[in-house]
C-alpha positions in Angstrom: 38.1 17.6 -57.1 36.2 14.4 -56.9 38.8 13.0 -54.4 38.4 16.1 -52.2 34.6 15.7 -52.2 35.0 12.0 -51.3 37.3 12.9 -48.4 34.9 15.5 -47.1 32.0 13.1 -47.5 33.9 10.4 -45.5 34.8 13.0 -42.8 31.2 14.0 -42.6 30.1 10.3 -42.3 32.7 9.9 -39.5 31.4 13.0 -37.7 27.8 11.8 -38.0 28.8 8.4 -36.6 30.7 10.1 -33.7 27.6 12.3 -33.0 25.4 9.2 -33.0 27.7 7.5 -30.6 27.7 10.5 -28.3 23.9 10.8 -28.4 23.6 7.1 -27.6 25.9 7.6 -24.5 23.9 10.6 -23.4 20.7 8.7 -23.8 22.1 5.8 -21.8 23.3 8.2 -19.0 19.9 9.9 -18.9 18.2 6.5 -18.8 20.4 5.3 -16.0 19.7 8.5 -14.0 16.0 8.2 -14.6 16.1 4.5 -13.9 17.9 5.1 -10.6 15.4 7.8 -9.6 12.5 5.5 -10.5 14.2 2.7 -8.5 14.6 5.0 -5.5 11.0 6.1 -5.7 9.8 2.5 -6.0 11.9 1.5 -3.0 10.5 4.4 -0.9 6.9 3.4 -1.9 7.6 -0.2 -1.1 9.1 0.6 2.3 6.2 3.0 3.2 3.7 0.3 2.1 5.3 -2.3 4.4 5.3 0.2 7.3 1.6 0.8 6.7 0.9 -2.9 6.4 2.7 -3.6 9.8 0.8 -0.7 11.5 -2.6 -2.2 10.2 -1.6 -5.7 11.4 -0.7 -4.3 14.8 -4.1 -2.5 15.0 -5.9 -5.7 14.0 -4.0 -7.7 16.5 -5.0 -5.3 19.2 -8.7 -5.5 18.2 -8.8 -9.3 17.8 -6.5 -10.2 20.7 -7.9 -13.6 21.9 -7.0 -12.9 25.5 -8.8 -9.5 25.3 -11.9 -11.2 23.8 -11.9 -13.9 26.5 -11.7 -11.2 29.3 -14.6 -9.3 27.8 -16.8 -12.4 27.5 -15.9 -13.4 31.0 -16.7 -9.9 32.3 -20.1 -10.0 30.6 -20.8 -13.4 32.0 -19.8 -12.3 35.5 -22.2 -9.3 35.3 -25.0 -11.5 34.1 -24.4 -13.8 37.1 -24.2 -10.9 39.5 -27.6 -9.4 38.3 -29.7 -12.0 36.6 -33.0 -10.2 36.9 -31.6 -7.0 35.3 -29.9 -9.1 32.6 -33.3 -10.7 31.8 -35.1 -7.4 31.7 -32.4 -6.0 29.4 -32.7 -9.0 27.1 -36.5 -8.8 27.1 -36.3 -5.0 26.2 -33.9 -5.6 23.4 -36.1 -8.5 22.1 -39.2 -6.3 22.3 -37.5 -3.4 20.5 -36.3 -5.7 17.7 -39.8 -7.2 17.3 -41.3 -3.7 17.1 -38.8 -2.6 14.5 -39.3 -5.8 12.4 -43.1 -5.7 12.8 -43.3 -2.2 11.3 -42.2 -3.3 7.9 
């Protein structure tokens, strides 16, 4: 009787070890699947961030394009040279407006 009980106990231990090994493999498989999904999501986020970063850089480059700035400054300078009296009156008006705004404080 004691021998049969010992055999059953050993069989039970073996079954428990087998179940633990199966659970470990299942957990590893789930972990790999979750890890892969997280990796894919992270890659997608990284790729979208890079696309957004490039788009912003392109926008900034369009705004701060040195050639465009030079053309604008040259255009303003040319207009001032073409109409010096009007330019002085505009500058005087802007100065007067600013002094009135500052003087009201």
